[in-house]
N, C-alpha and C positions, 0 to 999 in steps of 0.2 A: 504494500500500500504506500501512498504518498509519504515521503518525497521520493521513493523508489531507489535512492542511493544514499548511503551514509558514509562519511569519511572521518578519520581520526588521526591525530598525530600518534606516532608509535615510537616508543623507546623502552623496549622490554616490558611493554604494557601500554594500555590506551591512555591518551590524553583527552582533553575536552573536545567533543565533536565539533568539526568545522561547520560553518554556516552552509545551508543548502544552496545549490545553484539558483540564480535568479530565475532562470528558465529551467524548470524541472524536466527530467526525462518524461516521455509521453505517457507511460503506464508501466506495468510490471517489467522489471529489469531482470534479464536472464544471465548476463555476463558483463564483466567489467575488465578493462585493461589499461595500464599506463604505457605510454611510449617509452623506449629504452632510456631516453634522457630524463624522464620524469616530469616533462613540461606540458604534457597533454594527457587527458583521460577520456576514455570512450566507454559508452554504455549501450549494450544491445537491448532493445525493448520489444514488448509484445505488439505495440501499436505504432502506426505511422508517426514519425519517419523511420522507425525501426532501428535507428542508430542516432545517438546524441553524443557530441564531442565538445570538450571544453579545454581551454588553457588551464594549466594547474601550476600554482605557486603557493604552497601552503594554503590552499583554498581554490575555489572555482572562479575562473574568469568568465567573461561573456561567451555564451554558447556560440560555437562556430556555425556557419551556414550549413544547411543540409546538403548532401551531395546532389548534384543536378539530376542524376539517375538514382533513385532510391533503391535499396534492397527490395525484392519483390514481395516479401512477406515478413512475418514476425522474426525479429532478430534473436537468434538462439545463442550466438557466440561471436566474439570479436577478438582479434589479435593484431598487433603490429609486428612487422618483420624486424629482425635484430638491428637493422640499420635505422629503423624509424622512418623509412621512406615510403612504405606501403602499409595499407590497412586492409584487413579481410574481415568480412561479416558472413557468418553462416546463418542461414535463415530458412523458414518455411517457404514453400512455393518455388517452382523452378525459376532460375537455374540453381537454387539452393546454396550458392555462394556468390558473393559480389566482392570485388577487389578494386582498390583505388590507389593511385599515388597519394602520398600524404606529405604536406609541408605546411604545418600550421593551418590545415584545412584540406578539403577533398579536392583532388584533381579529377580529370575525366575518367569514368569507370573503364577498367580494363575489359577486353573481350572475355566472354565466358569460355571456360574450357571446352574443347571439342567434344570430349566425353564427360558429361555432367555427373556429379554425384547422383545416386539413384533416388534420393529423398531428402527430407529435412536435414540441413547442416547443423547438427547439434553441437559440434565442437570443431574448432579450426586451430591449427598450430603450424608455425614455421619451424624448420629445424634450426639449430644454432648458427649454421653457416648462411642461412637465409636463402638457400637455393632449392629447397623442397617445401611444399605446402601439403598438409594432410587435413582431411575432412572426415569426421566420424558422423555417420548418418543412419537413418531409420531402417532401411531395407538393404538386402544383400547387394553387394559384398560387405556392407556395413562400415567399410573404410576405403577411401579413395585418396591416392597420393599422386602428386604431379611435380615435375621439375618447375622451378620458379626463377624467372629472371625478368622482373618488371612485366609479368604476364605468365600465363600457363603454358607449359610444354605438354608433350604427349603423355597421357596418363600412364603411370607405371602399372605393370601387371599386378593383379590381385595376389595376396598371399596364397600359397598352396593350401594351407589350412585356414579357412576364414574364421574371424570372430563368430561366435555362436548366434548372435542376435543383435538388435539395435545397439549401435555404438553411441554412447552418451558423452564420452570424453576421449581425447587423444593427446599424447605428449611424447616428445623426444627427450632422451637423456641429454645431459649437458655436453657430452662429447659428440652427440649426433649419431651414435653407432647402434642405438636401440630405439624401438618405438613401442608404446603401450596403448592399448585400447580398453576402456572400461565399458562393460556391456550389460544389457538387460538381464540375461539369463546365464546360468552356470557355464563356465567357471567364473563369470563376472569380470574377469580380466584376461586379456590375451596379449602376449608380448613376443617380439620378433627382433632378431638382429636386423640392422638397416645399413645398407651400403648401396646407394642408388637403386634401391629395390628391397623387397622383403626377403629375408632368409628364412630358414626353417623355424617354425614356431618353437619357442622355448616351452619346456614342461610347465604345467600348471603348478602353483604353489602347493605344498603338502597340506597346508591348512588354507582352504579357500576363503575369500570374503564370504560373509554370511548371506548376502542378498545383492540386489541390483547395484552395479557400480556406476555412480553418477559423476565421479571425478577421479583423475589420476595425475600423479606428479612424481618426478624424480628429485632427489636432493642434489 
């Protein structure tokens, strides 16, 4: 519910909540990300414009203009590339992912990938080198990955062993050598070596997560 985003100073604990942005996100917020420099913040939202972005300097600045071409449906996820020069929004409704140049505001939307994710883009992540983008989505193959260089390359082959169901979250490890997908059904997480494509799926953990995996992260 309103204000749809809350921010706090952090120093081994919470400080006093920052003031809300003057222009709030439009409705329910599903994902938030800072750019690598920490000078901008993005919020993916249920309602149009589906993405809201703000300057950040120990508080919200004036909301940036919406992109000229909005994401097509509810924003489920948002990520900046490691250079902070591109922003990706996973969303409901085809093409399921929208990407833009970023420089203190949106540039012209990049062309959609030639092979789209198969359904809602629930999570999006760039690898640490910024040359791969991954999308976790609702329907098989549940994860789609692409080379990235200011636009989509040809989709990588699916993993030989697919995640078992809807992908809710995706992450690369800090070295960019592994990728993990959190899923709706058992084993609730699937992990793979990554080297310009998927390697053979790693064994499941001996003790599985107890239910649906909604998020995943590496330290």
